[in-house]
C-alpha positions as CSV (number, residue, x, y, z in Angstrom):
1,M,19.4,-64.2,-77.3
2,E,20.4,-66.9,-79.5
3,S,19.1,-70.6,-79.9
4,K,20.4,-73.5,-81.9
5,I,18.9,-74.6,-85.4
6,Y,18.8,-78.5,-86.2
7,N,18.1,-80.2,-89.3
8,Q,15.9,-83.1,-89.8
9,E,18.5,-85.5,-89.0
10,G,19.0,-84.2,-85.4
11,K,22.3,-82.3,-86.3
12,E,23.1,-78.8,-85.4
13,T,23.3,-76.5,-88.4
14,G,23.7,-73.2,-86.9
15,S,22.0,-70.7,-84.6
16,I,19.5,-67.8,-84.8
17,N,19.2,-64.5,-82.9
18,L,15.9,-64.2,-81.1
19,P,14.1,-60.7,-80.2
20,A,13.9,-60.0,-76.4
21,S,10.6,-58.4,-77.1
22,V,9.1,-61.7,-78.2
23,F,11.1,-64.4,-76.5
24,G,12.4,-62.4,-73.3
25,L,9.3,-61.5,-71.5
26,P,8.4,-62.4,-67.8
27,W,5.6,-64.9,-67.2
28,N,2.2,-63.1,-66.8
29,S,-0.4,-65.7,-65.4
30,D,-3.2,-63.4,-65.4
31,L,-2.8,-62.1,-69.0
32,V,-2.5,-65.6,-70.3
33,H,-5.5,-67.0,-68.3
34,Q,-7.7,-64.1,-69.6
35,V,-6.8,-64.7,-73.3
36,V,-7.0,-68.5,-73.0
37,V,-10.5,-68.3,-71.2
38,S,-11.6,-66.0,-73.9
39,E,-10.5,-68.0,-76.6
40,A,-12.2,-71.3,-75.1
41,A,-15.6,-68.9,-74.8
42,N,-15.6,-67.8,-78.3
43,K,-15.3,-71.5,-79.5
44,R,-18.1,-72.5,-77.3
45,N,-21.2,-74.0,-79.1
46,R,-24.5,-72.9,-77.9
47,V,-26.4,-76.4,-77.6
48,A,-28.4,-76.4,-74.5
49,H,-31.8,-75.1,-75.1
50,T,-35.1,-75.4,-73.4
51,K,-38.6,-74.5,-74.8
52,D,-40.6,-71.8,-73.0
53,R,-44.3,-71.7,-73.1
54,G,-44.4,-70.2,-76.6
55,E,-42.4,-72.9,-78.2
56,V,-44.1,-76.0,-76.6
57,R,-46.7,-77.6,-78.7
58,G,-50.3,-77.5,-77.8
59,G,-52.0,-75.3,-75.4
60,G,-54.2,-73.1,-77.7
61,K,-57.5,-73.9,-75.9
62,K,-58.3,-72.5,-72.6
63,P,-58.6,-75.6,-70.1
64,W,-61.7,-74.4,-68.5
65,R,-64.0,-71.3,-68.3
66,Q,-62.7,-68.5,-66.0
67,K,-65.3,-68.8,-63.3
68,G,-67.8,-70.9,-61.6
69,T,-65.8,-74.0,-61.6
70,G,-64.2,-73.6,-58.3
71,R,-60.8,-74.4,-59.6
72,A,-57.9,-71.9,-60.2
73,R,-58.1,-70.0,-63.3
74,H,-55.7,-71.1,-66.2
75,G,-55.4,-69.9,-69.8
76,S,-53.2,-72.7,-71.2
77,I,-52.0,-76.2,-70.4
78,R,-48.7,-75.3,-71.5
79,S,-48.0,-72.9,-68.7
80,P,-44.8,-73.4,-66.8
81,I,-46.6,-74.8,-63.8
82,W,-48.3,-77.4,-65.8
83,I,-46.6,-80.8,-66.5
84,G,-45.6,-80.9,-70.0
85,G,-45.5,-77.1,-70.1
86,G,-42.7,-74.6,-71.1
87,V,-39.6,-74.2,-68.8
88,T,-38.8,-70.8,-67.0
89,H,-35.4,-69.4,-67.0
90,G,-33.8,-72.3,-68.6
91,P,-30.7,-72.4,-71.0
92,T,-31.4,-70.9,-74.3
93,K,-29.3,-71.0,-77.5
94,E,-29.6,-67.3,-77.9
95,K,-27.1,-66.6,-75.1
96,N,-24.0,-65.2,-76.3
97,Y,-20.7,-66.5,-74.5
98,E,-18.3,-64.6,-76.6
99,K,-15.7,-62.4,-75.0
100,K,-13.6,-59.7,-76.7
101,I,-9.7,-60.1,-76.8
102,G,-7.7,-57.0,-77.6
103,K,-5.1,-57.5,-80.4
104,K,-2.3,-56.4,-78.2
105,M,-3.4,-58.7,-75.3
106,K,-3.5,-61.6,-77.6
107,A,-0.2,-61.0,-79.1
108,K,1.5,-60.2,-75.8
109,A,0.0,-63.3,-74.3
110,L,1.4,-65.4,-77.3
111,F,4.9,-63.7,-76.7
112,T,4.8,-64.5,-72.9
113,I,4.0,-68.2,-73.9
114,L,6.8,-68.4,-76.1
115,S,9.3,-66.9,-73.7
116,E,8.3,-69.4,-71.0
117,K,8.5,-72.3,-73.5
118,L,12.1,-71.2,-74.4
119,R,13.2,-71.0,-70.8
120,Q,11.9,-74.3,-70.3
121,N,13.8,-75.7,-73.3
122,E,10.6,-76.6,-75.3
123,I,11.0,-74.9,-78.5
124,L,13.0,-76.8,-81.2
125,F,14.0,-74.8,-84.5
126,V,14.4,-77.0,-87.5
127,D,15.7,-75.4,-90.8
128,N,13.4,-77.7,-93.1
129,I,11.9,-81.0,-93.5
130,N,12.1,-82.7,-96.7
131,L,10.6,-86.3,-96.9
132,K,11.2,-88.7,-99.8
133,E,7.4,-89.6,-99.7
134,S,4.5,-88.3,-97.9
135,K,4.1,-91.2,-95.7
136,T,3.8,-91.8,-92.0
137,K,6.8,-93.9,-91.7
138,E,9.0,-91.1,-93.3
139,A,7.8,-88.7,-90.6
140,K,8.5,-91.2,-87.9
141,K,12.1,-91.5,-88.8
142,V,12.3,-87.5,-88.6
143,L,10.7,-87.7,-85.0
144,E,13.2,-90.4,-84.0
145,K,16.1,-88.3,-84.8
146,M,14.6,-85.3,-83.3
147,S,13.9,-87.4,-79.9
148,K,17.9,-87.8,-79.7
149,I,18.2,-84.1,-79.2
150,S,19.1,-83.4,-75.4
151,G,15.9,-81.9,-73.8
152,F,13.5,-83.4,-76.4
153,E,13.7,-87.0,-75.6
154,G,9.8,-87.2,-74.8
155,V,8.9,-85.7,-78.4
156,L,8.0,-89.3,-79.5
157,S,7.5,-91.2,-76.3
158,K,4.7,-88.9,-75.0
159,K,1.2,-90.3,-75.7
160,N,-0.8,-87.2,-75.4
161,N,-0.4,-83.5,-76.8
162,S,3.1,-84.0,-77.5
163,A,4.0,-81.3,-79.9
164,V,2.8,-78.4,-82.4
165,I,4.6,-78.4,-85.6
166,T,4.3,-75.2,-87.3
167,F,5.3,-74.7,-91.1
168,W,6.1,-71.2,-92.6
169,D,3.6,-71.9,-95.7
170,K,1.2,-74.5,-96.3
171,N,2.8,-78.0,-96.9
172,R,0.3,-80.6,-97.6
173,E,2.8,-83.3,-98.0
174,N,4.3,-82.9,-94.6
175,E,1.0,-82.2,-93.1
176,R,-0.3,-85.5,-94.7
177,S,2.7,-87.3,-93.2
178,F,2.3,-86.2,-89.6
179,R,-1.4,-86.1,-89.4
180,N,-1.7,-89.7,-88.4
181,F,-0.1,-89.0,-85.1
182,S,-2.7,-88.3,-82.6
183,N,-0.4,-86.5,-80.2
184,F,0.9,-84.1,-82.8
185,K,-0.8,-81.1,-84.4
186,T,0.5,-79.5,-87.6
187,G,-0.5,-76.1,-89.2
188,E,0.8,-73.0,-90.6
189,L,2.6,-70.5,-88.4
190,R,0.0,-67.7,-88.9
191,N,-2.8,-69.8,-87.5
192,I,-1.1,-70.6,-84.3
193,T,-3.0,-69.6,-81.0
194,P,-2.0,-69.3,-77.4
195,S,-4.3,-72.2,-76.4
196,E,-2.7,-74.6,-78.9
197,I,0.8,-73.9,-77.5
198,L,-0.1,-74.4,-73.9
199,N,-2.0,-77.6,-74.5
200,H,1.1,-79.4,-75.9
201,K,4.5,-80.0,-74.5
202,Y,6.8,-79.0,-77.3
203,L,6.6,-76.4,-80.1
204,I,8.8,-77.2,-83.3
205,I,9.2,-74.4,-85.6
206,I,10.2,-75.3,-89.3
207,E,12.1,-72.4,-91.2
208,P,13.0,-70.5,-88.0
209,K,14.3,-67.3,-89.7
210,E,11.1,-66.3,-91.6
211,S,8.8,-67.5,-88.8
212,V,10.6,-65.5,-86.1
213,E,10.4,-62.4,-88.3
214,F,6.5,-63.0,-88.8
215,I,6.0,-63.4,-85.1
216,A,8.0,-60.2,-84.4
217,G,6.2,-58.2,-86.6
218,K,2.8,-59.5,-85.7
219,L,2.0,-56.9,-83.1
220,N,3.0,-54.1,-85.3
221,K,1.1,-55.6,-88.2
222,K,-2.2,-55.9,-86.3
223,V,-2.2,-52.3,-85.0
224,K,-1.4,-51.1,-88.4
225,M,-4.3,-53.0,-90.0
226,A,-6.5,-51.9,-87.3
227,K,-5.7,-48.2,-88.0
228,E,-6.2,-48.8,-91.8
229,G,-9.5,-50.5,-91.3
230,A,-10.7,-47.5,-88.9
231,V,-9.7,-45.1,-91.9
232,K,-11.4,-47.2,-94.5
233,T,-14.7,-47.6,-92.5
234,A,-14.7,-43.9,-91.9
235,K,-14.4,-43.1,-95.7
236,S,-17.0,-45.6,-96.5
237,R,-19.3,-43.7,-94.1
238,G,-18.5,-40.5,-95.7
239,K,-16.6,-39.3,-92.7
240,T,-13.0,-38.3,-92.2
241,A,-10.6,-40.5,-90.3
242,P,-10.5,-39.9,-86.5
243,S,-8.2,-37.0,-85.7
244,P,-6.9,-35.6,-82.3
245,K,-9.1,-33.6,-80.5
246,V,-8.5,-29.9,-80.8
247,L,-9.6,-27.5,-77.9
248,I,-11.6,-24.6,-79.3
249,P,-11.4,-21.3,-77.2
250,E,-14.9,-20.1,-76.0
251,V,-16.1,-17.2,-77.7
252,K,-17.7,-14.5,-75.4
253,V,-20.7,-12.8,-76.9
254,K,-21.3,-9.1,-75.8
255,T,-24.7,-7.8,-75.1
256,P,-25.6,-4.6,-77.1
257,T,-25.3,-1.5,-74.6
258,P,-28.4,0.9,-74.7
259,K,-27.5,4.4,-76.5
260,K,-27.2,7.5,-74.3
261,G,-30.5,9.4,-73.6
262,S,-32.7,6.4,-74.1
263,V,-34.6,4.7,-71.2
264,S,-35.5,1.1,-71.2
265,R,-38.9,0.7,-70.0
266,P,-40.5,-2.5,-69.3
267,K,-43.4,-3.6,-71.4
268,V,-46.8,-3.6,-69.7
269,L,-49.3,-6.6,-70.9
270,G,-53.0,-5.8,-71.3
271,K,-54.5,-2.2,-71.2
272,K,-52.3,0.8,-71.6
273,A,-51.5,2.6,-68.4
274,S,-53.1,5.9,-68.2
275,N,-51.3,9.0,-66.8
276,K,-53.2,11.1,-64.5
């Protein structure tokens, strides 16, 4: 798989070979939906909170005596059945909305989205961006030239969620130049998430050779880091690293056989038996 590489002037400068394991996967809507929903749940802030009868102020004194008044018995005016009392079964900030995402699942969902973006001609590879000054007008000139590339005419005209611009390394000058555009999002490639790519129309990758190599090795790197982490935690706890299960054969224990001439008699509890 090959794709064209452009410069900041909007002219073609070369091509790049893309691995099929990253940019050639079929669309998997179930996997992408599961990962995106999990990411949204993990970012959710637990704001809604109601007070139960133990958190509401007041109600320390018993309203009236237990018997003799003819009224129902009550122990506190902050009971849930009283006006101004606590709330029963209301939302609380202790609720946990987090969902676990497997590292392989998240990586494959990212690859699936990149493959679909490439099929829809929504990924633009740019060799580098060098601005004279870190100003918005310089960044706008670059975007105007990119909008002349066939298939990317809507980069500058789209009002909302136009594109994500990823840099190989942290570049404050370029990020400062593009941050005034509300319809663009800039950042480092290592921080890219499936949700961000789906929420924007285009994906602009700066320094594509290094970026593609990093994305291709992302899954293997995560698996390797997970294995190393398991070994480190096992060593810190004074245990050995997890090893494959080994089947141990069962050992049969033989019961001792009585010697010849000896007779095994049952024991008699209590008084001794008398022989008559």
